[in-house]
C-alpha positions as CSV (number, residue, x, y, z in Angstrom):
1,X,22.8,-23.5,9.0
2,X,25.4,-20.7,8.6
3,X,23.8,-17.8,6.8
4,X,25.1,-14.4,5.7
5,X,22.6,-11.6,5.2
6,X,24.2,-9.3,2.6
7,X,22.2,-6.1,2.9
8,X,20.8,-5.8,6.4
9,X,18.1,-3.2,5.8
10,X,14.4,-3.8,6.0
11,X,14.2,-7.0,4.1
12,X,17.5,-8.6,5.2
13,X,17.0,-7.3,8.7
14,X,13.6,-8.8,9.1
15,X,14.2,-12.2,7.6
16,X,17.7,-12.5,9.0
17,X,16.3,-11.5,12.4
18,X,13.6,-14.2,12.2
19,X,16.2,-16.8,11.3
20,X,18.5,-15.7,14.2
21,X,15.5,-15.8,16.6
22,X,14.9,-19.4,15.6
23,X,18.5,-20.3,16.4
24,X,20.2,-20.2,13.0
25,X,23.8,-19.1,12.8
26,X,23.4,-15.6,11.2
27,X,26.0,-13.0,10.3
28,X,24.8,-9.6,9.0
29,X,26.9,-7.7,6.5
30,X,26.2,-4.1,7.2
31,X,27.9,-0.7,7.6
32,X,27.8,2.7,9.2
33,X,25.6,3.5,12.1
34,X,23.3,0.5,11.4
35,X,26.3,-1.8,12.0
36,X,27.4,0.0,15.1
37,X,24.0,0.0,16.6
38,X,23.5,-3.8,16.0
39,X,26.9,-4.6,17.6
40,X,26.2,-2.4,20.6
41,X,22.5,-2.9,21.3
42,X,21.4,-5.8,19.1
43,X,18.9,-5.9,16.2
44,X,15.5,-4.7,17.3
45,X,12.5,-5.8,15.2
46,X,9.0,-4.3,15.9
47,X,6.5,-6.5,14.2
48,X,2.8,-7.0,13.9
49,X,3.6,-10.6,14.4
50,X,5.5,-10.0,17.6
51,X,8.4,-7.8,18.6
52,X,11.8,-9.3,19.3
53,X,15.5,-8.4,19.8
54,X,18.4,-10.3,18.5
55,X,21.3,-9.9,20.9
56,X,24.2,-10.4,20.7
57,X,24.5,-9.9,16.9
58,X,27.1,-11.2,14.6
59,X,27.8,-8.4,12.1
60,X,30.6,-7.0,10.1
61,X,31.4,-4.6,7.2
62,X,33.9,-7.1,5.7
63,X,32.5,-10.3,4.0
64,X,36.0,-11.7,3.7
65,X,36.2,-11.9,7.6
66,X,33.1,-14.3,7.7
67,X,34.4,-17.3,5.9
68,X,32.3,-19.8,3.9
69,X,28.6,-20.0,4.5
70,X,25.7,-22.3,3.5
71,X,23.4,-19.5,2.4
72,X,23.7,-15.9,1.3
73,X,20.5,-13.8,1.5
74,X,20.9,-10.8,-0.8
75,X,18.8,-7.9,0.5
76,X,20.4,-4.9,-1.2
77,X,18.6,-2.6,-3.6
78,X,18.3,-3.9,-7.2
79,X,20.8,-1.3,-8.5
80,X,23.4,-2.5,-6.0
81,X,23.3,-6.2,-7.0
82,X,26.3,-6.3,-9.4
83,X,28.5,-4.6,-6.9
84,X,27.3,-6.9,-4.2
85,X,28.1,-9.9,-6.3
86,X,31.8,-9.1,-6.3
87,X,31.8,-8.6,-2.5
88,X,29.9,-11.9,-1.9
89,X,32.7,-14.0,-3.5
90,X,34.6,-14.7,-0.2
91,X,31.5,-16.2,1.3
92,X,31.1,-18.9,-1.3
93,X,32.1,-22.5,-0.8
94,X,31.3,-25.3,-3.3
95,X,27.8,-25.8,-1.9
96,X,26.8,-22.3,-1.0
97,X,23.4,-21.1,-2.2
98,X,22.7,-17.4,-3.0
99,X,19.1,-16.3,-2.7
100,X,18.3,-12.8,-4.1
101,X,15.2,-11.0,-2.7
102,X,15.2,-7.9,-4.8
103,X,12.4,-6.2,-6.6
104,X,12.9,-6.7,-10.4
105,X,13.8,-9.7,-12.5
106,X,17.5,-9.4,-13.3
107,X,19.2,-10.2,-10.0
108,X,19.6,-13.9,-10.6
109,X,21.3,-13.3,-13.9
110,X,23.5,-10.6,-12.5
111,X,24.6,-12.8,-9.6
112,X,25.1,-15.8,-11.8
113,X,27.4,-13.9,-14.1
114,X,29.8,-13.2,-11.3
115,X,29.3,-16.2,-8.9
116,X,28.2,-19.0,-11.3
117,X,24.7,-20.1,-12.1
118,X,25.1,-23.2,-10.0
119,X,25.0,-21.1,-6.8
120,X,22.0,-18.9,-7.5
121,X,18.3,-19.4,-7.0
122,X,15.4,-17.3,-8.1
123,X,13.6,-15.6,-5.3
124,X,11.1,-12.9,-4.2
125,X,9.6,-11.7,-1.0
126,X,6.7,-9.6,0.2
127,X,6.3,-7.5,3.3
128,X,5.8,-3.9,4.4
129,X,8.9,-3.1,6.4
130,X,11.3,-0.2,6.9
131,X,14.3,0.9,8.8
132,X,13.2,3.2,11.6
133,X,16.7,3.9,12.8
134,X,20.1,2.3,13.2
135,X,19.6,-1.2,14.4
136,X,15.8,-0.9,14.4
137,X,13.5,-2.6,11.8
138,X,9.7,-2.0,11.8
139,X,7.4,-4.6,10.2
140,X,4.2,-2.6,9.9
141,X,1.9,-4.6,7.7
142,X,1.3,-7.7,5.4
143,X,2.1,-11.2,6.5
144,X,5.7,-11.6,5.2
145,X,6.4,-14.3,2.7
146,X,9.2,-15.8,0.7
147,X,9.1,-17.7,-2.6
148,X,12.2,-19.3,-4.1
149,X,13.3,-22.1,-6.4
150,X,15.8,-23.4,-8.9
151,X,15.8,-21.4,-12.1
152,X,14.9,-24.6,-14.0
153,X,12.1,-25.4,-11.4
154,X,13.8,-28.7,-10.2
155,X,12.6,-29.6,-6.8
156,X,16.2,-30.0,-5.5
157,X,17.3,-31.2,-2.1
158,X,18.9,-27.8,-1.3
159,X,15.6,-26.0,-2.0
160,X,13.7,-28.4,0.1
161,X,16.3,-27.9,2.9
162,X,15.9,-24.1,2.7
163,X,12.1,-24.5,2.8
164,X,12.4,-26.4,6.1
165,X,14.8,-23.9,7.5
166,X,12.4,-20.9,6.9
167,X,9.3,-22.8,8.0
168,X,11.1,-23.6,11.3
169,X,11.7,-19.9,11.7
170,X,8.0,-19.2,11.4
171,X,8.4,-17.6,7.9
172,X,5.7,-18.2,5.3
173,X,7.9,-19.8,2.6
174,X,6.9,-21.6,-0.6
175,X,8.5,-23.3,-3.6
176,X,6.2,-22.2,-6.5
177,X,5.7,-24.6,-9.4
178,X,7.4,-22.0,-11.7
179,X,9.8,-19.5,-10.1
180,X,9.9,-17.4,-13.3
181,X,6.1,-17.0,-13.3
182,X,6.2,-16.2,-9.6
183,X,8.9,-13.5,-10.1
184,X,7.0,-11.9,-13.0
185,X,3.7,-11.8,-11.0
186,X,5.5,-10.0,-8.2
187,X,7.1,-7.7,-10.8
188,X,3.6,-6.9,-12.2
189,X,2.5,-5.8,-8.8
190,X,5.5,-3.7,-7.7
191,X,6.4,-2.2,-11.1
192,X,3.1,-0.6,-11.9
193,X,2.5,0.4,-8.2
194,X,5.9,2.0,-8.2
195,X,5.6,3.7,-11.6
196,X,2.1,5.1,-11.4
197,X,2.7,6.1,-7.8
198,X,6.0,7.9,-8.5
199,X,4.8,9.8,-11.6
200,X,1.5,10.9,-9.9
201,X,3.1,11.3,-6.5
202,X,-0.2,9.9,-5.1
203,X,-0.8,7.0,-2.7
204,X,-2.5,3.9,-4.1
205,X,-5.9,4.9,-2.7
206,X,-5.9,8.0,-4.9
207,X,-4.7,6.6,-8.3
208,X,-6.7,3.4,-8.1
209,X,-9.9,5.5,-7.6
210,X,-9.5,8.0,-10.5
211,X,-10.7,6.5,-13.8
212,X,-7.8,8.2,-15.7
213,X,-5.0,6.8,-13.5
214,X,-6.7,3.5,-12.9
215,X,-6.7,3.0,-16.7
216,X,-3.1,4.1,-16.8
217,X,-2.3,1.3,-14.4
218,X,-4.3,-1.3,-16.3
219,X,-2.6,-0.4,-19.6
220,X,0.8,-0.5,-17.9
221,X,0.0,-4.0,-16.7
222,X,-1.0,-5.0,-20.2
223,X,2.4,-3.8,-21.4
224,X,4.3,-6.0,-19.0
225,X,2.1,-9.0,-19.8
226,X,2.8,-8.5,-23.5
227,X,6.5,-8.3,-22.8
228,X,6.4,-11.5,-20.6
229,X,4.6,-13.4,-23.3
230,X,7.2,-12.3,-25.9
231,X,9.9,-13.7,-23.6
232,X,8.1,-17.0,-23.2
233,X,6.6,-16.5,-19.7
234,X,3.1,-17.9,-19.4
235,X,1.4,-15.7,-16.9
236,X,-2.1,-16.6,-15.7
237,X,-4.9,-15.5,-18.0
238,X,-6.3,-13.3,-15.3
239,X,-3.0,-11.8,-14.2
240,X,-4.2,-8.2,-14.8
241,X,-7.4,-8.7,-12.8
242,X,-5.6,-10.4,-10.0
243,X,-3.1,-7.6,-9.7
244,X,-5.8,-4.9,-9.8
245,X,-7.6,-6.7,-7.1
246,X,-4.4,-6.7,-5.0
247,X,-4.2,-2.9,-5.5
248,X,-7.8,-2.5,-4.4
249,X,-7.1,-4.4,-1.2
250,X,-4.1,-2.2,-0.1
251,X,-4.4,0.4,2.6
252,X,-5.3,3.6,0.8
253,X,-2.2,5.5,2.0
254,X,0.2,2.8,0.8
255,X,3.1,3.8,-1.4
256,X,5.8,1.7,-3.0
257,X,9.5,1.9,-2.0
258,X,10.6,3.3,-5.5
259,X,7.9,6.0,-5.2
260,X,9.2,7.0,-1.7
261,X,12.8,7.1,-2.9
262,X,11.9,9.3,-5.9
263,X,9.8,11.7,-3.8
264,X,12.5,12.0,-1.2
265,X,15.3,12.6,-3.7
266,X,17.1,9.3,-3.2
267,X,18.5,6.9,-5.8
268,X,15.8,4.4,-6.8
269,X,15.2,1.1,-8.6
270,X,14.0,3.0,-11.7
271,X,16.3,1.1,-14.1
272,X,15.5,-2.3,-12.5
273,X,11.7,-1.8,-12.7
274,X,10.4,0.7,-15.2
275,X,13.5,0.8,-17.2
276,X,13.6,-3.0,-17.5
277,X,10.2,-3.1,-19.1
278,X,11.3,-0.5,-21.7
279,X,14.5,-2.5,-22.4
280,X,12.8,-5.8,-22.6
281,X,10.1,-4.4,-24.8
282,X,12.6,-2.9,-27.2
283,X,14.5,-6.2,-27.4
284,X,11.2,-8.1,-28.1
285,X,9.7,-5.5,-30.4
286,X,6.8,-4.9,-28.0
287,X,5.6,-1.3,-27.7
288,X,5.7,0.0,-24.1
289,X,4.4,3.6,-24.4
290,X,3.2,4.0,-20.8
291,X,6.5,2.7,-19.3
292,X,8.5,4.8,-21.7
293,X,6.5,7.9,-20.6
294,X,7.0,7.1,-16.9
295,X,10.6,6.2,-17.3
296,X,11.4,9.4,-19.2
297,X,9.4,11.5,-16.7
298,X,11.3,10.2,-13.7
299,X,14.7,10.1,-15.3
300,X,15.7,13.7,-14.5
301,X,15.0,13.2,-10.8
302,X,16.9,9.9,-10.8
303,X,19.9,11.5,-12.4
304,X,19.7,14.3,-9.9
305,X,19.6,11.9,-7.0
306,X,22.7,10.2,-8.3
307,X,24.6,13.4,-8.7
308,X,24.7,13.2,-12.5
309,X,22.5,16.3,-13.0
310,X,22.2,19.5,-10.9
311,X,19.1,21.7,-10.9
312,X,16.9,23.5,-8.4
313,X,13.5,22.3,-7.4
């Protein structure tokens, strides 16, 4: 299978690397020093499941030079999806499948608007992974997984084929019964972890142990569940308890990527995560006081990171 990995950072680099290691025909869309390092020295992945190097690497900054592919894995940040969709156009043939792996809920709709809904699946992933340097990915924790499916939950031949491809590569891949529910459950986990972590600037082990911030997390989860219900998404009755149990099982020093971006002054996925709950709640007439507070509190730093505001710290 010919596969383009659009966004070759931690997520794209890891899953693309595993597919390449398994013998799939992979081309990475990357740029800058990361691209240069991969072309010169290969892609190095240090993993708790076994280190490996992909060499030589097919990689380019120009999607138009690649030609048509069978699958596009989209691994950019959520706020980059709309721009990425335009750049993905040259990769599409009549049967090309586009699989977004972003945090958040809106990537499939954003990609469909540009590329056509017939090409786009729903998807999500989980892993603790980061870029240690140009051409170097570190998978430091959590058994990586992928979940994907047709947006109408049909068990299509193309989805079954992708499942076989990922399983052959040793990736824990699943087709959930309801991809929308699966995406919202992942959203529950990452959104509140990101928001509470970013506004408190504390790792999960701290905010889950303080009664005040633990209750803040629980009430934030209740807001998302109410918004999901208003949008016709039937989450499990114990969704809140399940998510809190996952927080309790995390390594105490764990932080979410949005939290790290905010604390390090980088643009973050604030709009795609916290902001999305505020927007969805407003559209559905569901109050979201905690999300509104967190969003408003983080907005000045987000605007500063994007060069839209200037102020000293």
